[in-house]
N, C-alpha and C positions, 0 to 999 in steps of 0.2 A: 249708278250715275258716273261710272268711270269714263274718263275721256281717253280715247285710244291714242296710240302713238302716231306720230306723223301728221298731226292736225294742228297743234298749237305752235305759236311762234316762239322763237328762242327767248325773247324777253319775258314772256309769260311763264315759260318753263323755268327759267332762272329765278324769277321772283317767287314762284311756287316752291322751288327747292330751298331757297333761302328762308322763307317763312316757315316751311316744314322743319328745317333744321333748328331754327330758334324755338319753335313750339315744342319740338322733341326735347331740347335741352331743358326748357322750363318744366315740361312734364316729368322728365326723369328726376329732376331735382325735387319736385314736390311729391313724387310717388314714393311713399315710405314703404319700408320692407313688409309691413303687415298687409298692405293692399296689393301686393304683386300677384297673388293668387286670384284676387278679384279681377285685376286687369287682364290676366290670362283668360279667365272664363268669359269676360265681356268681349275680348278680342275674338275668341272662338265663336261667340254668338253672332257677332257682326259678320265674321267670315261665312258662317253657315247661312245666315239670313239672306245674304246677297248672292248665293249660288244660283238661285232660280231667278233668271233675269230675262227681260224681253228687249232685244236691240231696237233702239230708236236713233237713226242717223249715226253720228259719231259717239253716241252714248248708249245707255240702256236704263230701263226702269226695273226696280226690284225693291224688296224690303231693305231697309238700311240699318235701322236700330241705333243710329249714332246719337240720338237724343237721350236714350236711356244710358248709353255708355258715358256720355258727358255728364248726365245727372249724377251718376254714381262715382265717377272718377275725377271730375273737374279737369284740370290741366293734364292729369294722367291719361286722359283719353287720347292725347296726341300720339304718344309712343304706342299705345295699345292699338289704335287704328292704323298706324304706320306698319306695324308688324302684320296685321291682317291683310292690308293692301299689298304688301310685299309678297306674301304667300299667294294671294290671288293672282298677282302679275306673273309670278314664277310658275305656279302650278297650272293655272287655267287661262293665262294670257288675257285676263280682264285688266284693262288699262295697259300698263306697261312700265318698264323700268325708267324710261326717260320722263314719263308723266307721273311718276310716283310722288314727287314733291307736290305738284299742283293737286293731284287726286287726294293727297293727305290733307291739304288745306281745305279742299272742298268738303271733306267729311269731318275733319277734326275742329276746324274753326267754329262751325255751328254748334258742335257738341259742347265746346267750352263756353260759347255765348249763351246757350240755354241754361247751362249750369249757373252762370252769374245772373241771368235774367229771371229765372223761375225757381232756382234751387231752394231758396228760403220760403217761397210761397207753397211749394209742393209739401213741405213739412207741416203746414197748417192743416187742421182738420176742417171738414165741411166742404161746401161747394167751391170755395176759392182754391183750396188745395187740389181738388179734383180737376177744376178748370185749368189750373197751372200744369198739372200732370199731362192733360191732353195737349196743351200748348207746347210742352217740351218736345213731344214727338212731331207735332205738326210744324212748328217753327224750325226745328232742326232740318227737316227735309226741305222746307221753303228756303231757308238760308243756303243750304247746299245747292239747290237749284239756281238761286240767284248768283252764287259764286261761280258755278259751272257756266251759266249763261254769260256772265261778265268775262270769264276767261276766253270764251269763244268770240265774243264781240271785240275784245282787245286784240285778238289775233287778226281779225279782218272783218270788214263790213259784210262780206258774203255770208257770214255765219249768223246774221241777225235773225233770220227766219228759223234757223235750227235752234238758236237760243230760246226763242219763243216756244218752239215745239217741245223742248226739254221741260220748260216750266209748266206748260199745259199738260204734258203727259204725266207729270208728277203730282197733279192735283189729287187724284184718287189715292196715291201713295201717302200724301200728307195726312189725309183723313184717317186712313188705315193705321199709319204710324201713331197718330194721336190716340186712337182707341187702344192699340196694343200697349202703348206706354201707360195709359190710364189704368189698364188692367194689371200691368206689372207693378205699378205703384200701389194699387189696392192689395195685390198679393204680398208685397213687401211689408205693408202695414199689418197685414193679418199674421204673418209669421214672425214678425219682429217682437 
């Protein structure tokens, strides 16, 4: 769901960079030394999951895994996802350097949001915990799609149709991410 360079307006890019900088600062402050290895592994998982992508207009669809990153790292997801997005921009030209801030917000803000919305529910046993685990993956992609669509709409009215297309194209990804996150949570429960 990377937004390519040369599409967004200056105010949207500046707002994204500012929000990403604030989020990274909070994330680095809350990421304790014991969780740095976990952050690196999750950053690498995010990096690999999004290598297989299908271009759709100025964006692309692919597995994201930002929900599970947010669930396990909280605010620490912001710097972890920033590093992965930077590597993708430099190595594979996914997104870009000028859009790094807004792309970080698109991926990391939903990750942090699902941590606070569903984190405590996922820890519960039974159907409620499993439903919350599914919603972590589903809502992380949904929120990312909404932020990406809003970024395009705030850039110009000509992007309204593209914004709708991005949301529609990610509906299957939302369901798949929900299922993958559910299985990850079940695996974590089994091995913990």
